C-alpha positions in Angstrom: 0.0 0.0 0.0 1.4 3.4 -1.0 0.1 6.3 1.1 0.8 9.9 0.2 0.8 12.5 3.0 1.6 9.9 5.6 3.3 12.3 8.0 0.2 13.3 9.9 -3.6 13.1 10.2 -5.6 10.6 8.0 -2.5 9.4 6.2 -0.6 8.5 9.4 -3.8 6.9 10.9 -4.3 4.8 7.8 -0.6 3.7 7.9 -1.1 2.5 11.5 -4.4 0.6 11.0 -3.2 -1.0 7.7 0.0 -2.1 9.3 -2.0 -3.6 12.2 -3.9 -5.7 9.6 -0.7 -6.8 8.0 -0.2 -4.5 5.0 3.3 -3.7 3.8 3.6 0.0 3.4 5.3 2.6 1.2 4.9 5.9 3.1 5.5 9.3 1.4 5.4 12.9 2.5 7.4 16.0 2.7 8.6 15.7 6.3 11.4 13.1 6.3 11.9 13.0 10.1 8.2 12.2 10.6 8.2 9.5 8.0 11.2 7.9 9.6 9.7 8.1 13.1 6.5 6.5 11.9 8.3 3.8 10.0 10.3 2.9 13.1 7.2 2.7 15.2 5.4 0.5 12.8 8.4 -1.8 12.3 8.6 -2.3 16.1 4.9 -3.0 16.5 4.0 -5.0 13.4 5.6 -7.7 11.3 5.3 -5.7 8.1 7.7 -4.1 5.6 7.9 -0.3 5.5 9.8 1.9 3.2 9.7 5.7 3.0 10.1 8.3 0.3 10.3 12.0 1.1 9.1 14.3 -1.7 6.4 16.7 -2.6 3.6 15.3 -4.9 3.5 18.6 -6.7 6.8 17.5 -8.4 5.8 15.2 -11.2 9.4 14.1 -11.6 9.7 13.1 -8.0 6.4 11.2 -8.2 7.7 9.2 -11.1 11.0 8.6 -9.5 9.3 7.2 -6.4 6.9 4.9 -8.3 9.7 3.7 -10.6 11.9 2.8 -7.6 9.3 0.5 -6.0 10.2 -3.1 -6.8 7.0 -4.9 -5.8 3.4 -4.4 -7.0 1.4 -1.5 -5.5 -1.9 -3.1 -4.6 -3.5 0.0 -3.0 -2.8 3.7 -3.7 -4.1 6.0 -1.0 -4.1 9.5 -2.5 -4.3 11.3 0.9 -1.9 14.3 0.4 -3.9 17.5 0.3 -4.5 20.8 2.0 -6.7 23.9 2.4 -4.8 27.1 2.3 -6.6 30.3 3.3 -10.3 31.1 3.7 -10.5 34.4 1.8 -13.2 35.5 -0.6 -12.4 35.1 -4.3 -11.9 38.8 -4.8 -9.0 39.1 -2.3 -7.6 35.5 -1.9 -3.8 35.0 -2.1 -2.7 33.5 -5.5 -0.1 31.4 -3.7 -2.8 29.8 -1.7 -4.6 28.9 -4.9 -1.5 27.5 -6.4 -0.7 25.3 -3.4 -4.2 23.8 -3.4 -4.5 23.2 -7.1 -1.0 21.8 -7.4 -1.3 19.5 -4.5 -5.0 18.5 -4.4 -5.5 18.0 -8.1 -2.1 17.8 -9.9 -0.4 15.8 -7.1 -3.2 13.3 -7.0 -3.2 13.0 -10.8 0.6 12.6 -10.9 0.5 9.6 -8.5 -2.6 8.1 -10.1 -1.1 8.4 -13.6 2.1 6.5 -12.7 0.6 3.9 -10.4 -2.4 3.1 -12.6 -0.1 2.0 -15.5 1.3 -0.7 -13.3 -2.1 -1.7 -12.0 -3.5 -2.0 -15.5 -0.6 -4.1 -16.6 -1.4 -6.5 -13.7 -5.2 -6.1 -14.1 -5.6 -5.5 -10.4 -5.3 -2.8 -7.7 -7.3 -0.2 -5.8 -7.0 3.6 -6.0 -8.5 5.3 -3.0 -8.8 9.1 -3.0 -9.4 11.3 0.0 -12.2 13.7 -1.0 -14.3 16.0 1.2 -17.8 17.2 1.8 -16.4 20.2 0.0 -16.3 18.0 -3.1 -20.1 17.8 -3.0 -21.0 21.3 -2.0 -19.3 24.7 -1.9 -19.1 27.3 0.9 -18.1 31.0 1.2 -14.3 31.5 1.2 -13.7 28.0 -0.1 -14.0 28.6 -3.9 -10.7 27.1 -4.8 -10.5 24.4 -2.1 -14.0 23.3 -3.0 -13.1 23.3 -6.6 -10.2 21.1 -6.0 -12.3 18.6 -4.1 -15.0 18.7 -6.7 -12.1 17.8 -9.1 -11.2 14.8 -6.9 -14.8 13.6 -7.1 -14.8 14.0 -10.9 -11.3 12.3 -11.3 -12.5 9.4 -9.2 -15.6 8.9 -11.3 -13.8 9.3 -14.6 -10.9 7.1 -13.6 -13.4 4.3 -12.8 -14.8 4.8 -16.3 -11.3 4.8 -17.9 -10.5 1.6 -16.1 -13.8 -0.1 -17.0 -13.3 -3.7 -18.0 -10.4 -4.2 -15.6 -10.3 -5.5 -12.1 -9.0 -2.2 -10.8 -11.2 -0.5 -8.2 -11.5 3.2 -7.7 -12.9 4.8 -4.6 -13.2 8.0 -2.6 -13.8 8.8 1.0 -15.2 12.2 1.6 -15.1 13.5 5.2 -16.6 16.5 6.9 -14.9 18.1 9.9 -11.9 16.0 11.0 -9.7 17.2 13.9 -6.2 17.0 12.3 -3.7 19.6 11.3 -6.0 20.6 8.4 -7.3 23.8 10.0 -3.9 24.8 11.3 -2.5 24.5 7.8 -5.5 26.4 6.4 -4.9 29.3 8.7 -1.1 29.3 8.2 -0.2 28.1 11.6 -2.7 30.1 13.7 -3.5 27.5 16.3 -6.1 29.7 18.1 -8.0 30.3 14.9 -7.8 26.6 14.0 -9.1 25.4 17.4 -12.2 27.5 17.0 -13.3 25.4 14.0 -13.9 22.5 16.4 -15.3 24.5 19.3 -18.3 23.0 21.1 -18.6 19.9 18.9 -17.2 16.5 18.6 -15.5 16.3 15.2 -14.4 13.1 13.4 -10.9 11.8 14.2 -8.2 10.7 11.7 -8.8 7.2 13.1 -12.5 7.3 12.2 -11.6 7.9 8.6 -8.8 5.4 8.6 -11.3 2.7 9.7 -13.6 3.6 6.8 -10.7 3.4 4.3 -9.9 0.0 5.7 -13.5 -1.1 5.2 -13.5 0.3 1.6 -10.3 -1.6 0.8 -11.5 -4.9 2.3 -14.7 -5.3 0.4 -14.9 -8.5 -1.8 -13.2 -8.1 -5.2 -16.5 -7.6 -7.0 -17.5 -4.7 -4.8 -16.4 -1.1 -5.6 -17.5 1.7 -3.2 -17.2 4.7 -5.5 -17.7 7.3 -2.7 -18.7 7.7 0.9 -19.6 10.9 2.7 -18.7 10.8 6.4 -19.8 13.6 8.8 -19.7 14.0 12.5 -23.2 13.8 14.1 -22.9 17.6 14.8 -22.5 18.4 11.1 -25.3 18.2 8.6 -23.6 19.9 5.6 -20.5 21.9 4.7 -22.1 24.9 6.4 -24.6 23.5 8.9 -22.8 22.6 12.2 -24.5 22.4 15.6 -22.4 23.7 18.4 -23.4 22.8 21.9 -23.0 25.3 24.8 -21.8 22.5 27.1 
């Protein structure tokens, strides 16, 4: 199993639960120290093979280099790397925020899918799992570009399944709502106080919640393909409707 963005959040949680169930792992991400620490932990706890590759999925050359260097077959590709950057209206948003989201969430996912799917098609087996978002099903103010990138993930998932029609390759997406990870801290450029307010007075999803669902999606019988699943905390009813308790 190859996991992008395995240094924190959903990617890290997925690495842990798949290792627990015996999957050999290829962990990728930008923060080399975190990858090495996670690899060391998993090797100590589980009888699995773990290799790490530190690079940015925005670099197509580095994506290809990583995939080409992997000797064994990649059975599952988890396209987890992604981010939100900024929450400004379209008329005043920072162009660098737009570039970061488009290059990571869309192009990075496409880069990895392009190179891995070639190998999967040659073997006529494999599973591509993309991390989408409730933002891929509806938009909200200040999220024009982030929502656009996650709508793109939804479209890429659907179209990839069509492109691979007639093969045994499965293509899926898991689309969470509010998950308490580094997501909001990254969105607000390291402002922890602002990030914490996103989850005030509600019980959000955890990275482990989503990792369990990814495991479920991956472990369906070979004839079953879950194309998408929307997962929200009970306190959330849509991208913009969130109930916050006073207690």
